[in-house]
DOMI-930426 format. One line per 8 residues: number of its first residue (from 0); their letters; for each residue x, y, z of C-alpha. Coordinates in steps of 0.05 Angstrom, whole numbers, plus 5000, padded with zeros to 4 digits. Each point is the difference from the previous one (the first is absolute). Example, Ala and Ser with C-alpha at 12.3 -4.5 7.8 and 13.67 -1.06 7.14 Angstrom:
2
0	AS	5246:4910:5156 ~ 5027:5069:4987;
***
This chain:
216
0	MVKKHKHP	5390:5191:5269 ~ 4987:5023:4935 ~ 5065:5007:4946 ~ 5011:5058:4964 ~ 4948:4997:4951 ~ 5010:5014:4919 ~ 4938:4976:4964 ~ 4915:5016:5022;
8	LLLCDLDG	4979:4940:5014 ~ 4914:4974:4980 ~ 4986:4941:5031 ~ 4942:4968:4967 ~ 4941:4950:5033 ~ 4978:4940:4948 ~ 4940:4987:4993 ~ 4952:5051:4989;
16	TLIDSRED	5047:5050:4979 ~ 5046:4972:4955 ~ 4967:4932:4992 ~ 4913:4988:4971 ~ 5009:4919:5047 ~ 4927:5001:5020 ~ 4972:4950:4950 ~ 5059:4950:5014;
24	LATGVNLM	4996:5009:5088 ~ 4929:4985:4984 ~ 5021:4942:4958 ~ 5040:4978:5063 ~ 4950:5011:5052 ~ 4936:4966:4972 ~ 5051:4941:4983 ~ 5018:5004:5078;
32	RADYGLEP	4930:5003:5009 ~ 4973:4945:4963 ~ 5043:4950:5044 ~ 4956:5027:5054 ~ 4946:4986:4955 ~ 4978:5066:4999 ~ 4973:5048:4945 ~ 5039:5044:4960;
40	LSIETVTR	5006:5075:5021 ~ 4991:5059:4950 ~ 5070:5035:4972 ~ 4965:5068:5048 ~ 5001:4957:5057 ~ 5068:4962:4992 ~ 5022:5074:4982 ~ 4978:5037:5072;
48	FVGDGAGK	5033:4947:5043 ~ 5071:5016:4961 ~ 5055:5048:5031 ~ 5017:4966:5067 ~ 5045:4941:4990 ~ 4978:4918:4973 ~ 4987:4988:5066 ~ 4947:5048:5001;
56	LVERSLPE	4967:4983:4940 ~ 4987:4927:5017 ~ 4973:5020:5064 ~ 4955:5046:4969 ~ 4982:4962:4942 ~ 4978:4941:5049 ~ 4936:4996:5045 ~ 5027:4982:5067;
64	SVKNIEEA	4981:4922:4991 ~ 5070:4990:4984 ~ 5047:4997:5052 ~ 5057:4981:4967 ~ 5026:5068:4971 ~ 5071:4973:4985 ~ 4981:4951:4957 ~ 4951:5038:4962;
72	LHKLKKYY	5058:5050:4995 ~ 5040:4943:4966 ~ 4955:4998:4961 ~ 4977:5062:4967 ~ 5071:5011:4991 ~ 5009:4940:4955 ~ 4942:5020:4958 ~ 5017:5072:4987;
80	GENMCVKT	5065:4977:4997 ~ 4982:4957:4943 ~ 4955:5058:4958 ~ 5030:5058:5024 ~ 5032:5025:4938 ~ 4933:4979:4955 ~ 4955:5060:4995 ~ 5043:5054:5039;
88	RLYPGVEE	5029:5059:4962 ~ 5033:5066:5013 ~ 4958:5065:5007 ~ 5011:5048:4938 ~ 5063:5039:5003 ~ 5036:4956:5059 ~ 5060:4967:4956 ~ 5004:5072:4971;
96	GLRLLHGK	5000:5031:5061 ~ 5056:4960:5033 ~ 5050:5006:4935 ~ 4984:5078:5008 ~ 5021:4998:5073 ~ 5061:4959:4991 ~ 5022:5040:4939 ~ 4998:5061:5045;
104	GWRIALTS	5041:4974:5066 ~ 4939:4971:5038 ~ 5018:4931:5033 ~ 4933:4970:5007 ~ 4991:4937:5057 ~ 4928:4951:5003 ~ 4975:5000:5072 ~ 4948:4957:4999;
112	NKPSDKCE	4951:4946:5048 ~ 5005:4954:4943 ~ 5064:4942:5021 ~ 5056:5033:4958 ~ 5018:4928:4963 ~ 4924:5023:4973 ~ 5023:5063:4989 ~ 5057:4988:4962;
120	DILRHLGI	4966:4944:4955 ~ 4935:5057:4971 ~ 5061:5045:4992 ~ 5037:4959:4958 ~ 4940:4973:4971 ~ 4970:5074:4978 ~ 5071:5019:4976 ~ 5020:5060:5055;
128	DSCFDMVL	5042:4946:5044 ~ 5059:5053:4983 ~ 4972:5066:5011 ~ 4999:4982:5084 ~ 5067:5006:5042 ~ 4972:4963:5052 ~ 4937:4963:5013 ~ 4968:4991:5070;
136	GASEKYPL	4940:4950:5011 ~ 4978:4974:5056 ~ 5055:4959:5037 ~ 5009:4984:5073 ~ 5064:5046:5004 ~ 4951:5061:5013 ~ 4921:5005:5002 ~ 4945:5024:4946;
144	KPDPASIF	4986:5063:4978 ~ 4961:5046:5039 ~ 5077:4989:5052 ~ 5045:5044:4962 ~ 5050:4950:5006 ~ 5011:4982:4914 ~ 5006:5078:4991 ~ 5066:5011:5052;
152	IAMEEIGA	5031:4935:4976 ~ 4991:5029:4923 ~ 5021:5064:5014 ~ 5072:4974:5042 ~ 5023:4952:4942 ~ 4979:5058:4950 ~ 5026:5060:5046 ~ 4933:5046:4996;
160	AMGDTWII	4988:5053:5046 ~ 4929:5006:5014 ~ 4981:5071:4952 ~ 5026:4956:4937 ~ 4948:4953:5021 ~ 4932:4979:4969 ~ 4958:4948:5012 ~ 4941:4973:4944;
168	GDNHTDLE	4948:4962:5023 ~ 4926:4993:5007 ~ 4986:4963:5060 ~ 4999:5043:5071 ~ 5056:4950:5017 ~ 5047:5026:4952 ~ 4977:5076:5016 ~ 5015:4977:5076;
176	AGRRAGIK	5059:4974:4998 ~ 5032:5067:4960 ~ 4967:5036:5060 ~ 5023:4963:5040 ~ 5078:4989:4961 ~ 4992:5086:4986 ~ 5002:4999:4931 ~ 4962:5020:4959;
184	RCYAKYGF	4927:4975:4974 ~ 4972:4990:4924 ~ 4933:4964:5006 ~ 4975:4957:4941 ~ 4933:5020:4993 ~ 5003:4948:4936 ~ 5003:4952:5049 ~ 4957:4949:5022;
192	GHVGSEGY	5020:5009:5087 ~ 4977:5059:5035 ~ 5031:5053:5046 ~ 4956:4994:5056 ~ 5015:5061:5052 ~ 5074:5008:4970 ~ 5024:5076:4964 ~ 5048:5006:4950;
200	DMSVDSFM	5040:5049:4966 ~ 4963:4983:4927 ~ 4954:4958:4978 ~ 5012:4980:4916 ~ 4955:4959:4952 ~ 5048:4963:4961 ~ 5074:4978:5011 ~ 5022:5055:4951;
208	EFVDSQIR	4968:5059:5038 ~ 5046:4993:5058 ~ 5060:4985:4950 ~ 4989:5053:4965 ~ 4989:5040:5049 ~ 5068:4996:5024 ~ 5051:5003:4947 ~ 4963:5055:4964;
***
C-alpha cells in the first residue's frame, strides 16, 4: 500500500530524456562490433536500437552469425563503461529544471533500463546526482520498463499518490510503464526514442517546458 503522500513525484528516464548519450553509446557498440571484425554502425543506426536495455541493444547491433550474446554483452558493457562520459551531455535546461522542481517540494527519481551503477556514475559526472531521491536502473530485483515495477517501488518508497506522479521519457517503454502504473505521462519529443502506439498526457520540446507547466 502506498504511504500517505506529501510531495509530488517525477520519474525521469535517462538516455534521451535527461542526457544526449548517442555518441558514447555508438562508440561502445562499434568497439564491440570491431572485436567481431564488423564495420562500425552510424550513430543514427545505433540510436534506433536503444531503449529496451543492453541485451536488446547487443542483439540488434550484431548479425545472427554472432552466437554468444552473453560474451558480446560483456564486451559492450566494458567498452561503454570506458566511454560513457566522453561526449554525453545534459539536454538544455535539465539541471536548472531539476533544481527548480526540488525547490518547489517535488521528489525526483530516475527510472532507466541502464544498469543502476552506470546511471549513478553518469549523474555524478554531470553534477546532478544530488537532485535525485532514488536511482532505479536495470536490476535483477525487478524487470525492465515497460514493466512498471520500478515506478511502484519509487512511489512506495517516497510515498507518492498516482495522481501526483509523473513520468517523463522519450520512448514508448516509458509511456507504457506509466500507463500500466496509472500515472501521468509526459513525452519528451526532443529525445531520440519513439512513441510507438502509446499515448501521453502532454508532450514537450524541452525539459524546462515540463517544469514550467508544473511550477508556474
